N, C-alpha and C positions, 0 to 999 in steps of 0.2 A: 547526174541526171537520174530521175526515177522512172523506171520502165513500167509497162503495164502489169507485169508479173508482180513487181514490188507493191504496186497499188492494190492489186487483187489480194495479196497476202495481208496487207494492212487492213483492208476492209473486212477480211475474215477474222483475223486475230484481234483487231482493235487498234485505234489510233492513240498514241501517247499524247500527253497534255500539250506539248509544244506544237505538234502537228494539228491537233484539234483547234488550237488557238489560231493557227494560220488559215485553216480551212473555213472557220466560222467567222473570223474577224473579231472574236472575243478574246481580249488579252488574258493570259494565264491568271493574273491576280484577280481580274474581274470574274473569271470563271470560278475561282475558289470562293469568292464572295457569294456568287449566285448559288453554288452548291451548298455552302454552309448555311445560308440564311433562307433559301427558298427551295432547295431540293429540286432544281430544275431538271437534272438528270441524275442517274445513279450508275456511274461508270463502275465496271468490275475491276478488280485488282489482279494484277499478274502475280506469278509466284514470287517475283522480286519486290512486290509491294508497289508497283507502278500503276497509275490509273490508266485504264484502257477504254476508249470511247468507241461505241459501235457506230455503224452508218446511220442508224436511226437517231442516235444521240447527236451526231453531226447535223442531221437535217433539222432536228428540234432546236438546237442551239442557234443555227442559222436563222430560223424563223423568228425566234425570240429576239435575236440581235436586230433584225430588220424592224420588228414592231417597236422595240425600245427606241431605235433611231427615229422612228416615225412619231414618237411622242407618247407611247403607252408606258405607264409606270411598270417597272419590272415586277412589282408585287401583284399587279393585276393580271399578268399573263403567265407567270412562272409555273403555275400548276395546271394550266389549261391543257386539255388533250391536244395532241399534235394536229389532228384534223380540224379542230376549232381554230388553232393558230393559222393554219393554211387558209381557212375561210376569211379570217380577219385580214390576212396579208393581201388578199385579192379584193377586199372591200374598196369602194371608190375613195373614201376619205378616212383618215385616222386622226385622233385628237392631237392637238398640238399644245404642249405644255412648256412654257419658257421660264427660265430662272434668271433673275438678275443677280450677278455674282461679283464679288471683289476678290482679287488674286493677290497673294502676298508670298514672296519668296524669289530667290535668284532665278531659278529655272521656271517656276510657275508663272511669273510675270514676264517671261521672255516673249519676244514677238512670235516665235514659232508655236508656243503653247497657246497664246492668245488667239492666233489664227485658227488653230485646230479646234478650240472651244467654240469659236464663232461659227464654225461649219455645222454645229449642232444646235440644240435648244438652249444653250447658255449665252446670255448676253453679258459681256464684260463691261461693267459700269465704271470700275475703278481698279487700279492695280499699283503695287509697290514692290520693288525688288528687295526692300529692306523691311522685314516683318516688324521690327521695332518701331518703324515710322508709320506703319499702316493705320494705326488707330487715329492718328491726326489726319492722314490723307483721306480715310474713308468716312470721316465724321459727317453725320447727317445724310449719308447716301441712301438710306432706306432700301437696302437690297435684300434679296431672299437668303443669300448664303455667302459666307466668307470661306475661301479655300486657302489654307495656310500651309506652305511647304517649308519644312525645316530639315536640315541634314541629320540632326540628332534631337531627341526629346529629353528634357531635363525637368527637375522639380519646378522650374520657373515657367514651363510651357503653359500650364493651366491658366495662370494669371495673364500671360501674354495673349493667348487666344481669346480669353474671356473679355479682355479690354478691347480687342479688335472687334469682336462680335457686338459688344454693347455700344461701341462708338457709332455704328451704322445701323443699329436696330435690326440686325440680321436674325432670321428665324432659325437658321441652321449654321453649323460650322463643321468643316472638314479639315482634318489634319493629316498631311502626308509626310512620311518620314523615311529615312534610310536606315538609321540605327536608333534603337530605343530600349530602355529597360522595361521589363514586363509590368512593373508596378506603376510606371508613369502611363503606359498605355491603358491599364485598367482604370486609373484615376480619371483620365480624359473621357473614357467611355461612360464611366459612372456619372460624369458631369453632363452627359448627353451629346458629346461630340462624336463624330464618325471618324475613325482612325484607320489608316491603311498604309501599306508600304508604297513608296513613290516609285514611279517608272521613269526611265530616261527617254521614252518614246512619247512624243506629244499626242499622237492619236490614242495610245493606250491611256494616257492621263485623261483625255477627254471622255473616253468611254467609261473609265472608272468613276470619274466625278459625276457623270450623268447617272450612273447606277446608284451611287451613294445618295444623291439628292432625291431620287425617286423612291428610296427605301424608307421605312418608318423612321421617325425622328429618334426614337429610343430603340437601339438594336435589341433583338431578342436576348433575354437574359442568359439563355443557354450558350450564346456565342462568346461570352466573356467569363473570365475567371472570377470566382467569388472573392470579395474582399475579406481579409482576415485581420483581426486585432490581436491574435496570439503572438507572444514573443517568439522570436526565432530560436531554434534549438541551439544549445551551447556548442561551440566549436569542438569538433571531435578530435582533430589532429593538430598538433603544434606546428609552427613554421619549420622547425628542425625535421620533423617527421615528413612534412610535405617536400622539403628539399631533398630528403633521402629518396623519396619516391621518384622525383624528377631525375636525380642522378642515376638511378637504376634504369631509366627509360632511355637507353642509348641506341635504339633502333633508328637508323638514318632515314627510314621511310615513315611517312605519316600514316598512322593507323586510326585516325579519327573516324573515318567512315565506318570501319568495322565496329568500333566501340559504340558509335551512335546507333547502329542497327541492333546491337546486342542490348542496349538500354531499352530500346523500343520493344524488343521481344520480351524482355523481362517485365516491363510495365504491362504489356498485353497479358502475360500470364498472371501477374498479380491482380490485374483488373478482373479477370475471369475468376480467380480464386476468391476475391472479396465478394463477388456476386454469389458464389456458391455458399459462402459463409452466412450471407443474409438469410438464405432459406434454411440453413442448418441450425442457426441460433437465433430464434425470435427474441430472446432476451436482450441481445445487443445488436439487433438488426440495424438500428439507426447509426451506430458506430461503423458498421461494415459498409453501409450505404455511403457514408461520408468517405471512407477509405476508397471505395470503388470510384466515386466521383473525382476524388483527388488524383488517383492514378490515371483516370481518363484525361483529366486536364493536362497532367504532365506528359502523357503520351501524345496528346494533340500538339503540344508545343514542340516536342522533339520531332514529330512527323513533319511539322512545318519547316524545321531546321533541315531535315533530310531532304525535303522537297527542294529547298533552295540549293542545297549541296548538289542535288541531281542536275539542276540547271547549270551550275558552274562546271561540273565534271562532264557535262554533255552526255548524260546517261539516257536521254530520251530524244 
């Protein structure tokens, strides 16, 4: 049980992501999307690199969640002053925007998720628990969007989702996944699909899908990694050398968290160092800008991994 002193301390020092999600009703994954694409709030970072949300952040997120649930597109309210959001919330009527959707996937098309979606602005027109059969089932449905849930994404995912989208003439496609290679995620986003990690909570799924449908069709280019046609670097270590490394790692405890943090710290330093080189060397400024961007993309990916690890380990 949390007493009044604990609550007072949290309000003073800041609320962690999990607590902020519970207080505002905005799932952590949706919160990340809102911050990355719309800068809805700017939580400060603790000494350990954890996001800390202030009481004002909680109030603002709560208002935005209420307005989004009422039918306002997230992009139209994300950057409004909090006072304006309060006035809008007390207005007699809010716009209502409904989406006709088709659901494909074992969990996505389950009765619990369908019911959660129907409590919001999403009208479920067709559904299939088998994504491979969805194109035939959704044919000529003429819906606004297809939402496809897959446990893993592969090189065949693009063709699968494209076939489903084309069969029902849907304007948008959302792909939810649990595990996926980065190159496949990039390829899907470059094709115009909206891609996000799936949740096991039907209400979180409903909120996430609503947010993604109300965001621009083509995500901001800064939110995805640039495609590269360069050949990968030649393998540096042989299998024998790698095996020797593994044989020497005989510590019975997992040190992955420590290594992950060290990688992020190193990338942070290199990112800053590359930025300094841009101003020092105008002759090769373009090269160092590219190095800075590349380090930043890598850091962001590892930060996402650390964020997921924090959830698993219960650090917040």
